[in-house]
MIDOSE-1310 file (N, C-alpha, C; in nm, 2 decimals, decimal comma, always signed):
residues 255
mlfd	+0,08/-0,12/+0,00/+0,00/+0,00/+0,00/+0,09/+0,12/+0,00; +0,15/+0,16/-0,11/+0,23/+0,27/-0,12/+0,16/+0,38/-0,20; +0,18/+0,51/-0,16/+0,11/+0,62/-0,23/+0,22/+0,72/-0,27; +0,24/+0,73/-0,40/+0,34/+0,83/-0,46/+0,26/+0,96/-0,47
thah	+0,28/+1,05/-0,38/+0,20/+1,17/-0,38/+0,24/+1,28/-0,47; +0,35/+1,26/-0,55/+0,40/+1,36/-0,64/+0,48/+1,29/-0,75; +0,42/+1,28/-0,87/+0,48/+1,21/-0,98/+0,45/+1,29/-1,11; +0,55/+1,29/-1,20/+0,53/+1,36/-1,33/+0,53/+1,26/-1,44
lnae	+0,43/+1,17/-1,43/+0,42/+1,07/-1,54/+0,37/+1,14/-1,67; +0,34/+1,27/-1,66/+0,30/+1,35/-1,77/+0,43/+1,41/-1,84; +0,55/+1,38/-1,79/+0,67/+1,43/-1,85/+0,71/+1,35/-1,98; +0,78/+1,41/-2,07/+0,81/+1,35/-2,20/+0,91/+1,23/-2,17
qfne	+0,97/+1,22/-2,06/+1,06/+1,11/-2,03/+0,99/+0,98/-2,03; +0,85/+0,98/-2,01/+0,78/+0,86/-2,00/+0,70/+0,83/-2,13; +0,72/+0,91/-2,24/+0,65/+0,89/-2,36/+0,66/+0,75/-2,42; +0,78/+0,69/-2,41/+0,80/+0,57/-2,48/+0,75/+0,44/-2,41
dlpe	+0,75/+0,45/-2,27/+0,72/+0,32/-2,20/+0,63/+0,34/-2,08; +0,53/+0,43/-2,09/+0,45/+0,46/-1,97/+0,37/+0,33/-1,92; +0,31/+0,25/-2,01/+0,24/+0,13/-1,95/+0,34/+0,04/-1,87; +0,46/+0,03/-1,92/+0,56/-0,06/-1,84/+0,59/+0,00/-1,71
vinr	+0,61/+0,14/-1,71/+0,64/+0,21/-1,58/+0,53/+0,19/-1,48; +0,40/+0,20/-1,53/+0,29/+0,18/-1,44/+0,28/+0,04/-1,39; +0,31/-0,05/-1,48/+0,30/-0,20/-1,43/+0,41/-0,22/-1,32; +0,53/-0,16/-1,34/+0,63/-0,18/-1,24/+0,59/-0,12/-1,11
alea	+0,52/-0,01/-1,11/+0,47/+0,06/-0,99/+0,38/-0,03/-0,92; +0,28/-0,09/-0,99/+0,18/-0,18/-0,93/+0,25/-0,30/-0,87; +0,35/-0,35/-0,94/+0,43/-0,47/-0,89/+0,50/-0,44/-0,76; +0,55/-0,31/-0,75/+0,62/-0,27/-0,63/+0,53/-0,24/-0,51
gvtn	+0,40/-0,25/-0,53/+0,30/-0,22/-0,42/+0,24/-0,08/-0,42; +0,26/-0,01/-0,53/+0,20/+0,13/-0,53/+0,05/+0,12/-0,57; -0,03/+0,17/-0,48/-0,17/+0,16/-0,50/-0,24/+0,30/-0,54; -0,16/+0,41/-0,52/-0,21/+0,54/-0,56/-0,10/+0,63/-0,61
ivvv	-0,13/+0,71/-0,71/-0,03/+0,81/-0,76/-0,11/+0,94/-0,78; -0,05/+1,05/-0,74/-0,10/+1,18/-0,78/+0,00/+1,23/-0,89; -0,05/+1,26/-1,01/+0,03/+1,32/-1,12/+0,01/+1,47/-1,11; +0,12/+1,54/-1,11/+0,11/+1,69/-1,09/+0,14/+1,76/-1,22
gfdk	+0,04/+1,85/-1,25/+0,06/+1,93/-1,37/+0,10/+2,07/-1,33; +0,18/+2,14/-1,41/+0,24/+2,27/-1,36/+0,24/+2,37/-1,48; +0,19/+2,34/-1,59/+0,17/+2,43/-1,70/+0,06/+2,37/-1,80; +0,03/+2,44/-1,90/-0,08/+2,39/-1,99/-0,07/+2,25/-2,03
ptit	+0,05/+2,21/-2,10/+0,06/+2,07/-2,15/+0,06/+1,97/-2,04; +0,13/+1,99/-1,93/+0,14/+1,89/-1,83/+0,01/+1,88/-1,75; -0,07/+1,99/-1,73/-0,20/+1,98/-1,67/-0,29/+1,90/-1,75; -0,29/+1,93/-1,88/-0,38/+1,85/-1,97/-0,35/+1,70/-1,97
kaie	-0,22/+1,67/-1,97/-0,18/+1,53/-1,96/-0,21/+1,46/-1,83; -0,20/+1,54/-1,72/-0,23/+1,49/-1,58/-0,38/+1,45/-1,57; -0,47/+1,54/-1,63/-0,61/+1,51/-1,63/-0,64/+1,38/-1,71; -0,57/+1,37/-1,83/-0,59/+1,26/-1,92/-0,55/+1,13/-1,85
laet	-0,44/+1,13/-1,78/-0,40/+1,01/-1,70/-0,49/+0,97/-1,59; -0,54/+1,08/-1,52/-0,64/+1,05/-1,41/-0,77/+0,99/-1,46; -0,81/+1,04/-1,58/-0,93/+0,98/-1,64/-0,91/+0,84/-1,69; -0,79/+0,80/-1,72/-0,76/+0,67/-1,78/-0,74/+0,57/-1,67
yefi	-0,67/+0,60/-1,56/-0,64/+0,50/-1,46/-0,71/+0,54/-1,33; -0,78/+0,44/-1,28/-0,86/+0,46/-1,16/-0,77/+0,50/-1,04; -0,65/+0,45/-1,03/-0,57/+0,47/-0,91/-0,48/+0,60/-0,92; -0,50/+0,67/-1,04/-0,42/+0,80/-1,06/-0,52/+0,92/-1,03
hasv	-0,47/+1,01/-0,96/-0,54/+1,14/-0,94/-0,45/+1,25/-0,99; -0,51/+1,37/-1,00/-0,43/+1,49/-1,06/-0,43/+1,60/-0,96; -0,32/+1,67/-0,96/-0,30/+1,81/-0,90/-0,27/+1,90/-1,01; -0,33/+2,02/-1,01/-0,31/+2,12/-1,12/-0,28/+2,25/-1,06
gwhp	-0,17/+2,31/-1,12/-0,13/+2,44/-1,07/-0,03/+2,50/-1,17; +0,03/+2,62/-1,13/+0,13/+2,69/-1,22/+0,26/+2,69/-1,14; +0,36/+2,64/-1,21/+0,49/+2,63/-1,15/+0,55/+2,77/-1,14; +0,63/+2,81/-1,03/+0,68/+2,94/-1,02/+0,78/+2,98/-1,14
vdai	+0,85/+2,88/-1,19/+0,95/+2,91/-1,30/+0,87/+2,96/-1,42; +0,75/+2,92/-1,44/+0,67/+2,96/-1,55/+0,56/+3,06/-1,51; +0,58/+3,12/-1,40/+0,48/+3,22/-1,35/+0,45/+3,33/-1,45; +0,56/+3,37/-1,52/+0,55/+3,48/-1,61/+0,46/+3,45/-1,73
dmta	+0,44/+3,33/-1,75/+0,35/+3,29/-1,87/+0,20/+3,27/-1,83; +0,17/+3,28/-1,70/+0,03/+3,25/-1,66/-0,06/+3,37/-1,68; -0,17/+3,35/-1,75/-0,27/+3,46/-1,78/-0,39/+3,45/-1,69; -0,48/+3,55/-1,69/-0,60/+3,54/-1,62/-0,69/+3,43/-1,66
edlq	-0,68/+3,40/-1,79/-0,76/+3,28/-1,85/-0,71/+3,15/-1,79; -0,58/+3,14/-1,77/-0,52/+3,02/-1,71/-0,57/+3,00/-1,57; -0,58/+3,11/-1,49/-0,63/+3,10/-1,35/-0,78/+3,05/-1,35; -0,85/+3,11/-1,45/-0,99/+3,07/-1,46/-1,00/+2,92/-1,50
wlee	-0,91/+2,87/-1,58/-0,91/+2,73/-1,62/-0,88/+2,64/-1,50; -0,79/+2,69/-1,42/-0,76/+2,61/-1,29/-0,88/+2,60/-1,21; -0,96/+2,71/-1,20/-1,08/+2,71/-1,12/-1,18/+2,61/-1,17; -1,19/+2,60/-1,30/-1,28/+2,51/-1,36/-1,24/+2,36/-1,34
laah	-1,11/+2,34/-1,35/-1,05/+2,21/-1,33/-1,07/+2,16/-1,19; -1,07/+2,25/-1,10/-1,08/+2,22/-0,95/-1,21/+2,14/-0,92; -1,31/+2,15/-1,01/-1,44/+2,08/-0,99/-1,43/+1,94/-1,05; -1,32/+1,91/-1,12/-1,31/+1,77/-1,18/-1,30/+1,67/-1,07
pkvv	-1,38/+1,56/-1,08/-1,38/+1,46/-0,97/-1,24/+1,40/-0,94; -1,15/+1,40/-1,03/-1,02/+1,34/-1,01/-0,91/+1,44/-0,97; -0,94/+1,57/-0,96/-0,85/+1,67/-0,92/-0,86/+1,68/-0,77; -0,74/+1,65/-0,70/-0,74/+1,65/-0,55/-0,66/+1,76/-0,48
alge	-0,60/+1,84/-0,56/-0,52/+1,95/-0,50/-0,49/+2,05/-0,61; -0,44/+2,17/-0,57/-0,39/+2,27/-0,66/-0,24/+2,28/-0,64; -0,17/+2,29/-0,75/-0,02/+2,30/-0,74/+0,04/+2,20/-0,84; +0,17/+2,20/-0,87/+0,25/+2,26/-0,77/+0,27/+2,41/-0,79
mgld	+0,27/+2,49/-0,68/+0,29/+2,63/-0,69/+0,39/+2,67/-0,58; +0,44/+2,79/-0,59/+0,53/+2,84/-0,49/+0,63/+2,93/-0,54; +0,76/+2,92/-0,50/+0,86/+3,01/-0,54/+0,99/+2,93/-0,57; +1,06/+2,98/-0,68/+1,18/+2,91/-0,72/+1,28/+3,02/-0,76
yhwd	+1,38/+3,04/-0,67/+1,48/+3,15/-0,69/+1,61/+3,09/-0,75; +1,60/+2,96/-0,79/+1,72/+2,90/-0,85/+1,73/+2,94/-1,00; +1,61/+2,93/-1,07/+1,61/+2,97/-1,21/+1,55/+3,11/-1,21; +1,59/+3,19/-1,31/+1,55/+3,33/-1,32/+1,46/+3,36/-1,43
kspk	+1,39/+3,26/-1,48/+1,30/+3,29/-1,60/+1,19/+3,39/-1,56; +1,13/+3,37/-1,44/+1,02/+3,46/-1,39/+1,07/+3,54/-1,28; +1,05/+3,68/-1,29/+1,09/+3,77/-1,18/+1,03/+3,73/-1,05; +1,10/+3,76/-0,94/+1,05/+3,72/-0,81/+0,91/+3,78/-0,78
eiqk	+0,89/+3,90/-0,81/+0,76/+3,97/-0,78/+0,65/+3,90/-0,85; +0,67/+3,86/-0,98/+0,57/+3,79/-1,05/+0,54/+3,65/-0,99; +0,64/+3,58/-0,95/+0,63/+3,45/-0,89/+0,54/+3,47/-0,76; +0,57/+3,57/-0,68/+0,49/+3,59/-0,56/+0,35/+3,62/-0,59
evfr	+0,32/+3,70/-0,69/+0,18/+3,74/-0,72/+0,11/+3,62/-0,77; +0,17/+3,53/-0,85/+0,10/+3,41/-0,91/+0,08/+3,31/-0,79; +0,17/+3,30/-0,70/+0,16/+3,22/-0,58/+0,04/+3,26/-0,50; +0,03/+3,39/-0,47/-0,08/+3,44/-0,39/-0,21/+3,41/-0,45
kqir	-0,22/+3,44/-0,58/-0,35/+3,41/-0,66/-0,39/+3,27/-0,65; -0,29/+3,18/-0,66/-0,33/+3,04/-0,65/-0,37/+2,99/-0,51; -0,31/+3,05/-0,41/-0,35/+3,02/-0,27/-0,50/+3,07/-0,25; -0,53/+3,19/-0,30/-0,66/+3,24/-0,28/-0,76/+3,16/-0,36
lakk	-0,72/+3,11/-0,47/-0,81/+3,02/-0,55/-0,84/+2,89/-0,47; -0,73/+2,84/-0,42/-0,75/+2,71/-0,34/-0,84/+2,73/-0,22; -0,83/+2,84/-0,16/-0,93/+2,87/-0,05/-1,07/+2,88/-0,10; -1,08/+2,94/-0,21/-1,22/+2,95/-0,27/-1,28/+2,82/-0,31
vklp	-1,20/+2,73/-0,37/-1,25/+2,60/-0,42/-1,23/+2,49/-0,31; -1,17/+2,53/-0,20/-1,15/+2,44/-0,08/-1,07/+2,31/-0,12; -0,95/+2,33/-0,18/-0,86/+2,22/-0,21/-0,73/+2,25/-0,14; -0,66/+2,15/-0,10/-0,52/+2,16/-0,04/-0,42/+2,21/-0,15
ivih	-0,31/+2,26/-0,11/-0,21/+2,31/-0,21/-0,08/+2,23/-0,20; -0,01/+2,22/-0,31/+0,12/+2,15/-0,32/+0,23/+2,25/-0,34; +0,32/+2,26/-0,25/+0,42/+2,37/-0,25/+0,55/+2,33/-0,31; +0,60/+2,41/-0,41/+0,73/+2,40/-0,46/+0,81/+2,51/-0,40
nrda	+0,92/+2,48/-0,34/+1,01/+2,58/-0,28/+1,15/+2,55/-0,31; +1,22/+2,63/-0,39/+1,36/+2,61/-0,41/+1,44/+2,74/-0,39; +1,52/+2,74/-0,29/+1,61/+2,85/-0,26/+1,52/+2,98/-0,22; +1,41/+2,95/-0,16/+1,31/+3,07/-0,13/+1,23/+3,04/+0,00
tadt	+1,30/+2,97/+0,09/+1,22/+2,93/+0,21/+1,15/+3,04/+0,29; +1,23/+3,15/+0,32/+1,17/+3,25/+0,40/+1,05/+3,32/+0,34; +1,06/+3,35/+0,21/+0,95/+3,41/+0,14/+0,83/+3,32/+0,12; +0,86/+3,19/+0,10/+0,75/+3,09/+0,08/+0,67/+3,08/+0,21
vqil	+0,74/+3,07/+0,32/+0,67/+3,06/+0,45/+0,59/+3,18/+0,49; +0,66/+3,30/+0,46/+0,59/+3,43/+0,48/+0,46/+3,44/+0,40; +0,46/+3,41/+0,28/+0,34/+3,42/+0,19/+0,24/+3,32/+0,24; +0,27/+3,20/+0,28/+0,18/+3,10/+0,33/+0,11/+3,16/+0,45
keeg	+0,19/+3,22/+0,54/+0,13/+3,28/+0,66/+0,04/+3,40/+0,63; +0,09/+3,49/+0,54/+0,01/+3,61/+0,51/-0,12/+3,58/+0,44; -0,12/+3,47/+0,36/-0,24/+3,44/+0,28/-0,33/+3,34/+0,36; -0,30/+3,31/+0,48/-0,38/+3,22/+0,56/-0,40/+3,08/+0,51
aeei	-0,29/+3,03/+0,46/-0,29/+2,90/+0,39/-0,33/+2,79/+0,48; -0,31/+2,81/+0,61/-0,35/+2,70/+0,71/-0,50/+2,66/+0,70; -0,58/+2,75/+0,64/-0,72/+2,73/+0,63/-0,75/+2,60/+0,54; -0,66/+2,58/+0,44/-0,68/+2,47/+0,35/-0,56/+2,36/+0,37
ggim	-0,45/+2,41/+0,42/-0,34/+2,32/+0,44/-0,28/+2,26/+0,30; -0,20/+2,16/+0,31/-0,14/+2,11/+0,19/-0,01/+2,03/+0,22; +0,07/+2,03/+0,12/+0,19/+1,95/+0,12/+0,32/+2,03/+0,09; +0,42/+2,02/+0,17/+0,55/+2,07/+0,13/+0,62/+1,97/+0,05
hsfs	+0,61/+1,98/-0,08/+0,66/+1,88/-0,17/+0,81/+1,88/-0,17; +0,86/+1,75/-0,18/+1,01/+1,73/-0,19/+1,08/+1,82/-0,09; +1,04/+1,81/+0,04/+1,09/+1,90/+0,14/+1,24/+1,89/+0,16; +1,31/+2,00/+0,16/+1,45/+2,00/+0,17/+1,50/+2,09/+0,29
gsve	+1,41/+2,15/+0,36/+1,45/+2,24/+0,47/+1,48/+2,17/+0,60; +1,50/+2,25/+0,70/+1,54/+2,21/+0,83/+1,42/+2,15/+0,91; +1,45/+2,09/+1,02/+1,35/+2,05/+1,12/+1,27/+2,17/+1,17; +1,34/+2,28/+1,19/+1,27/+2,40/+1,24/+1,17/+2,45/+1,14
iakq	+1,21/+2,46/+1,02/+1,12/+2,50/+0,91/+1,00/+2,40/+0,90; +1,03/+2,28/+0,90/+0,93/+2,17/+0,89/+0,82/+2,19/+1,00; +0,87/+2,22/+1,12/+0,77/+2,24/+1,23/+0,69/+2,37/+1,21; +0,74/+2,47/+1,15/+0,66/+2,59/+1,12/+0,55/+2,55/+1,01
cldm	+0,59/+2,46/+0,92/+0,49/+2,42/+0,82/+0,38/+2,33/+0,88; +0,42/+2,24/+0,98/+0,32/+2,16/+1,05/+0,22/+2,25/+1,12; +0,27/+2,36/+1,18/+0,19/+2,46/+1,25/+0,08/+2,52/+1,16; +0,12/+2,53/+1,03/+0,03/+2,58/+0,93/-0,06/+2,48/+0,86
nfyi	-0,07/+2,36/+0,92/-0,16/+2,26/+0,87/-0,10/+2,19/+0,74; +0,03/+2,18/+0,73/+0,09/+2,12/+0,61/+0,15/+1,98/+0,65; +0,15/+1,90/+0,55/+0,22/+1,77/+0,56/+0,36/+1,78/+0,50; +0,46/+1,71/+0,55/+0,59/+1,71/+0,49/+0,61/+1,58/+0,41
slgg	+0,65/+1,61/+0,28/+0,67/+1,50/+0,19/+0,82/+1,49/+0,15; +0,87/+1,36/+0,17/+1,01/+1,33/+0,14/+1,02/+1,24/+0,02; +1,13/+1,26/-0,05/+1,15/+1,18/-0,17/+1,29/+1,12/-0,17; +1,34/+1,10/-0,29/+1,47/+1,03/-0,31/+1,59/+1,08/-0,23
pvtf	+1,60/+1,21/-0,20/+1,72/+1,26/-0,13/+1,73/+1,20/+0,01; +1,62/+1,15/+0,08/+1,63/+1,09/+0,21/+1,71/+0,96/+0,21; +1,72/+0,90/+0,09/+1,80/+0,78/+0,07/+1,95/+0,80/+0,04; +1,99/+0,93/+0,02/+2,13/+0,95/-0,02/+2,21/+0,94/+0,10
knak	+2,33/+0,88/+0,08/+2,42/+0,85/+0,20/+2,46/+0,97/+0,28; +2,48/+1,08/+0,21/+2,53/+1,21/+0,27/+2,41/+1,30/+0,31; +2,29/+1,26/+0,30/+2,17/+1,34/+0,32/+2,14/+1,35/+0,47; +2,21/+1,43/+0,55/+2,19/+1,44/+0,69/+2,05/+1,50/+0,72
tpke	+2,02/+1,62/+0,66/+1,90/+1,70/+0,70/+1,77/+1,62/+0,67; +1,75/+1,56/+0,55/+1,63/+1,49/+0,53/+1,60/+1,38/+0,63; +1,71/+1,31/+0,67/+1,70/+1,20/+0,76/+1,66/+1,26/+0,90; +1,71/+1,37/+0,94/+1,67/+1,44/+1,06/+1,53/+1,48/+1,06
vaaa	+1,48/+1,53/+0,95/+1,34/+1,56/+0,93/+1,25/+1,44/+0,94; +1,29/+1,33/+0,87/+1,21/+1,21/+0,88/+1,20/+1,16/+1,02; +1,31/+1,17/+1,10/+1,31/+1,13/+1,24/+1,22/+1,22/+1,33; +1,22/+1,35/+1,30/+1,15/+1,45/+1,39/+1,00/+1,46/+1,36
ipld	+0,96/+1,44/+1,24/+0,82/+1,47/+1,20/+0,73/+1,36/+1,25; +0,62/+1,39/+1,32/+0,53/+1,29/+1,36/+0,48/+1,20/+1,24; +0,46/+1,07/+1,27/+0,42/+0,98/+1,17/+0,30/+1,02/+1,10; +0,20/+1,08/+1,17/+0,08/+1,12/+1,10/+0,08/+1,24/+1,02
rlli	+0,20/+1,30/+0,99/+0,22/+1,42/+0,91/+0,32/+1,40/+0,80; +0,37/+1,27/+0,78/+0,47/+1,24/+0,68/+0,40/+1,18/+0,55; +0,46/+1,22/+0,44/+0,42/+1,17/+0,31/+0,54/+1,12/+0,23; +0,52/+1,04/+0,13/+0,64/+1,00/+0,05/+0,60/+1,03/-0,10
etdc	+0,71/+1,05/-0,18/+0,69/+1,09/-0,32/+0,81/+1,05/-0,40; +0,80/+1,05/-0,53/+0,92/+1,03/-0,61/+0,96/+1,16/-0,68; +0,87/+1,25/-0,72/+0,90/+1,36/-0,81/+0,96/+1,31/-0,94; +0,92/+1,19/-0,97/+0,98/+1,13/-1,10/+0,94/+1,21/-1,22
pylt	+1,03/+1,23/-1,32/+1,15/+1,15/-1,34/+1,27/+1,20/-1,27; +1,26/+1,29/-1,17/+1,37/+1,35/-1,11/+1,40/+1,29/-0,97; +1,51/+1,33/-0,91/+1,54/+1,30/-0,77/+1,54/+1,15/-0,74; +1,60/+1,07/-0,83/+1,59/+0,92/-0,81/+1,66/+0,88/-0,69
phpf	+1,60/+0,79/-0,61/+1,66/+0,74/-0,49/+1,78/+0,65/-0,51; +1,87/+0,64/-0,41/+1,97/+0,54/-0,41/+1,91/+0,40/-0,41; +1,96/+0,30/-0,49/+2,09/+0,30/-0,56/+2,07/+0,33/-0,71; +1,96/+0,39/-0,75/+1,94/+0,42/-0,89/+1,97/+0,57/-0,92
rgkr	+2,03/+0,64/-0,83/+2,06/+0,78/-0,85/+2,13/+0,81/-0,98; +2,08/+0,91/-1,05/+2,14/+0,94/-1,18/+2,07/+0,88/-1,30; +1,98/+0,79/-1,27/+1,89/+0,73/-1,37/+1,75/+0,80/-1,36; +1,67/+0,77/-1,46/+1,53/+0,82/-1,45/+1,45/+0,76/-1,33
nepg	+1,39/+0,85/-1,26/+1,31/+0,80/-1,15/+1,17/+0,76/-1,20; +1,10/+0,67/-1,12/+0,97/+0,63/-1,16/+0,89/+0,59/-1,03; +0,76/+0,58/-1,03/+0,68/+0,56/-0,91/+0,71/+0,44/-0,83; +0,75/+0,33/-0,90/+0,79/+0,21/-0,82/+0,90/+0,23/-0,72
yvkl	+0,98/+0,33/-0,75/+1,10/+0,36/-0,66/+1,06/+0,42/-0,53; +0,93/+0,46/-0,52/+0,88/+0,52/-0,39/+0,90/+0,42/-0,28; +0,90/+0,29/-0,31/+0,92/+0,19/-0,21/+1,06/+0,21/-0,14; +1,16/+0,25/-0,21/+1,29/+0,27/-0,16/+1,29/+0,39/-0,06
vaeq	+1,21/+0,49/-0,09/+1,19/+0,60/+0,01/+1,12/+0,56/+0,13; +1,02/+0,48/+0,11/+0,94/+0,42/+0,23/+1,03/+0,34/+0,32; +1,11/+0,25/+0,25/+1,20/+0,16/+0,33/+1,30/+0,24/+0,42; +1,35/+0,35/+0,36/+1,45/+0,43/+0,43/+1,38/+0,50/+0,55
iaei	+1,26/+0,56/+0,53/+1,20/+0,63/+0,64/+1,15/+0,53/+0,75; +1,10/+0,41/+0,71/+1,06/+0,31/+0,80/+1,17/+0,27/+0,89; +1,29/+0,26/+0,83/+1,41/+0,22/+0,91/+1,44/+0,33/+1,01; +1,44/+0,46/+0,96/+1,46/+0,57/+1,05/+1,36/+0,58/+1,17
kgls	+1,24/+0,55/+1,14/+1,13/+0,55/+1,24/+1,12/+0,43/+1,33; +1,20/+0,32/+1,29/+1,20/+0,20/+1,37/+1,07/+0,12/+1,35; +1,02/+0,13/+1,22/+0,89/+0,06/+1,19/+0,92/-0,04/+1,08; +0,83/-0,13/+1,07/+0,83/-0,22/+0,95/+0,78/-0,14/+0,83
lpef	+0,82/-0,19/+0,71/+0,77/-0,13/+0,59/+0,62/-0,12/+0,58; +0,55/-0,23/+0,61/+0,40/-0,23/+0,60/+0,34/-0,13/+0,70; +0,40/-0,12/+0,82/+0,35/-0,02/+0,92/+0,36/+0,12/+0,87; +0,48/+0,16/+0,82/+0,50/+0,29/+0,77/+0,42/+0,32/+0,64
aeaa	+0,42/+0,22/+0,55/+0,34/+0,24/+0,43/+0,19/+0,27/+0,46; +0,14/+0,19/+0,55/+0,00/+0,21/+0,58/-0,03/+0,35/+0,64; +0,06/+0,40/+0,73/+0,04/+0,53/+0,79/+0,06/+0,64/+0,68; +0,16/+0,63/+0,60/+0,18/+0,73/+0,50/+0,07/+0,74/+0,39
tana	+0,02/+0,62/+0,36/-0,09/+0,62/+0,26/-0,22/+0,68/+0,33; -0,24/+0,65/+0,45/-0,36/+0,70/+0,52/-0,35/+0,86/+0,53; -0,23/+0,91/+0,55/-0,20/+1,05/+0,55/-0,24/+1,11/+0,42; -0,19/+1,05/+0,31/-0,21/+1,10/+0,18/-0,36/+1,10/+0,14
kkif	-0,43/+1,00/+0,17/-0,57/+0,99/+0,14/-0,65/+1,10/+0,22; -0,60/+1,13/+0,34/-0,67/+1,23/+0,42/-0,65/+1,37/+0,36; -0,53/+1,41/+0,33/-0,50/+1,54/+0,28/-0,57/+1,56/+0,14; -0,57/+1,45/+0,06/-0,62/+1,46/-0,07/-0,77/+1,44/-0,08
gin	-0,83/+1,39/+0,04/-0,97/+1,36/+0,04/-1,01/+1,25/-0,05; -0,93/+1,14/-0,05/-0,96/+1,02/-0,13/-1,01/+0,91/-0,03; -1,12/+0,86/-0,06/-1,18/+0,75/+0,02/-1,11/+0,62/+0,00
C-alpha cells in the first residue's frame, strides 16, 4: 500500500514506455499516484492520465518558474478544473529562486493568486520551494494557507522550518534525497516529524533514490523512500506504508 504523492508521469521522459512504468509501480506495491501538472501541456496530460487510470489522481497548478507565462484565463481554467472529480489539489505552486525565468515579484503574485483560488475551491495546495524558504513561509502565513493546508513537496528544509509548516496545517513529503548516503538533513526531518504528518513521493522522473541515483526516477521507486523512512522511524515497511498512505488519502480527500 504505497502512495506516490507527487509524480510527473506527464513528462516526456515517459512517452516511450508509460504502460511498463505503471506496471512496475503496481508490482512494487504502489496503490495510488498523484500526477502533478504545472503548465498547460502537463496539466492537460495529468487530467488525461487521471481519467484513464482509476488509481491516478491529478493536482493542477502553475509552477513558479513559468509564473511569467500565466494569464487570467489560465487561472480561470484552474478554477474550472478544480471541480473535476479526479483533481485532488492545486499545485505545484510556490517560489523558485534557482532559475531566473520569472521575476520574483511575478512569482509571488502568481503564488498568492493560487492560494486564494485554493481557499475559494477548498482544495489543499502542493508547494514547490527552491532557494526561497523565508519568502515561501511568509506568503503562506500572510495568505492564511493554514485554512486549507497542503503538502510541502520534496521538502529540503530544516526540522525547524518543517515544524513551522506543520503549524500551518501542512504535511511534509520526502523523496529520493532521504535515501542519499550524505543526506543528513532529510533524515533528521524524517526522524523528527510525527508519523501522522509524513508523506512520500518520487517527483519522478527527477530525484531518483539510491541505488538508482542518476537514472530516470519512476513511481515504483517510492518503495525505496518508504523503506528508508521506516528504518529511521523503527517501523516495519508495512507499518510505515499504511500510515503514509492514510495521511495522503486524508489530505487529498480520497476515500
